[in-house]
C-alpha positions as CSV (number, residue, x, y, z in Angstrom):
1,M,0.1,-0.2,-0.1
2,A,1.3,3.1,-0.8
3,I,1.6,6.3,1.1
4,K,1.4,9.9,-0.2
5,K,2.2,13.1,1.5
6,N,1.8,16.9,0.8
7,I,5.0,18.9,1.6
8,T,5.4,22.7,0.9
9,V,8.3,23.0,-0.9
10,D,8.7,27.2,-1.9
11,G,5.5,27.7,-1.6
12,I,4.0,25.1,-3.2
13,E,2.5,22.3,-2.3
14,V,4.2,19.1,-3.5
15,P,2.6,15.4,-3.6
16,F,5.4,12.6,-2.5
17,K,4.4,9.0,-2.5
18,A,6.0,6.2,-1.4
19,S,5.9,2.7,-1.9
20,A,7.5,-0.3,-2.9
21,A,7.6,0.6,-6.2
22,V,10.1,3.9,-5.4
23,P,13.6,1.5,-5.0
24,R,13.0,0.1,-8.2
25,L,11.8,3.4,-10.0
26,Y,15.0,5.0,-8.5
27,R,17.4,2.5,-9.5
28,L,15.9,2.3,-13.2
29,K,16.3,6.3,-13.6
30,F,19.6,6.6,-11.5
31,G,20.8,3.8,-11.6
32,R,21.9,3.3,-8.0
33,D,20.3,1.6,-4.8
34,I,17.9,3.9,-2.7
35,Y,18.5,2.3,0.5
36,K,22.3,2.8,0.6
37,D,21.8,6.3,-1.0
38,F,19.1,7.0,1.9
39,A,21.4,5.7,4.3
40,A,24.6,8.0,3.2
41,L,22.2,11.0,2.9
42,Q,21.0,10.8,6.2
43,K,24.2,10.4,8.0
44,S,25.7,13.2,6.3
45,V,22.5,15.5,7.1
46,S,22.4,14.4,10.8
47,E,26.4,15.4,10.8
48,G,25.6,18.6,8.9
49,D,24.5,22.0,10.5
50,E,22.2,23.8,8.8
51,Q,23.4,27.2,9.1
52,N,27.1,26.2,8.0
53,S,26.3,23.6,5.2
54,E,28.7,21.4,4.3
55,L,27.2,18.6,2.3
56,S,28.6,17.1,-0.6
57,I,27.4,17.6,-3.9
58,E,26.8,14.0,-3.9
59,S,24.6,14.6,-1.0
60,L,22.5,17.2,-2.3
61,E,22.1,15.6,-5.9
62,V,20.7,12.4,-4.3
63,F,18.7,14.1,-2.1
64,E,17.3,16.0,-5.3
65,N,17.2,12.4,-6.9
66,I,14.9,10.6,-4.2
67,A,12.7,13.7,-3.7
68,Y,12.2,14.1,-7.3
69,I,11.7,10.0,-7.8
70,M,8.9,10.6,-4.9
71,A,7.4,13.1,-6.4
72,K,7.2,11.9,-10.1
73,H,5.6,8.5,-8.5
74,A,2.9,10.8,-6.7
75,D,2.3,12.5,-9.7
76,P,3.4,11.0,-13.3
77,D,1.5,13.4,-15.5
78,S,2.6,16.5,-13.7
79,V,6.4,16.2,-13.1
80,P,8.8,16.2,-16.1
81,A,10.7,13.4,-17.4
82,S,13.6,14.9,-15.2
83,P,14.9,16.1,-12.2
84,D,16.2,19.6,-13.6
85,E,13.5,20.3,-15.4
86,W,11.3,19.9,-12.1
87,L,13.5,21.7,-9.8
88,E,13.6,24.5,-12.0
89,Q,10.0,25.2,-10.6
90,F,11.7,26.0,-7.4
91,N,13.6,29.2,-5.8
92,T,14.6,27.4,-3.2
93,F,14.5,23.3,-2.3
94,S,16.1,23.2,1.4
95,I,17.2,19.5,2.2
96,Y,16.9,20.2,6.0
97,E,12.9,21.3,5.8
98,I,12.0,18.7,3.6
99,L,14.6,15.3,4.1
100,P,13.4,15.3,7.7
101,Q,9.5,14.5,5.7
102,L,10.6,12.3,3.3
103,I,12.4,10.5,5.9
104,E,9.1,10.1,8.1
105,L,6.9,9.5,5.0
106,W,9.6,6.2,3.8
107,G,9.3,5.0,7.5
108,L,5.3,5.0,7.4
109,N,5.9,3.1,4.3
110,I,8.2,0.7,5.6
111,E,5.7,0.3,8.8
112,T,2.9,-0.6,6.5
113,Q,5.0,-3.2,4.9
114,V,5.9,-4.9,8.0
115,E,2.2,-4.5,9.2
116,S,0.7,-6.4,6.3
117,K,3.1,-9.5,6.5
118,K,2.2,-9.8,10.0
119,N,-1.4,-10.1,9.3
120,I,-0.6,-12.6,6.8
121,V,1.2,-14.5,9.1
122,R,-1.7,-14.1,11.2
123,L,-4.4,-15.1,8.5
124,T,-2.1,-18.1,7.0
125,G,-0.7,-19.3,10.1
126,K,2.7,-19.5,8.1
């Protein structure tokens, strides 16, 4: 079951969606593992400081790519074909404001998947 959430980015309500399809979409579009990238990104941000941001260009790109895939997944017809085109609509795109909300959305999706597995076990007895 997919989880959808609207997040305000630069004054614009943007729908984001998390589901089991996101890792595949990310891998197909960028050729990378979203789980490894998310973990590295969380570590970089937790070690960083919003006022004196020293995040690497790679961390910022990973963040933008994850946000793009989750937005494209939520609204495939409205989101452009490339992250660059999508990002053009915003003046600012703060990793420190948006990433925690994307992490929360991703966590809710994972909780839902774990709960589904528990229900299957209970129903099937396996």
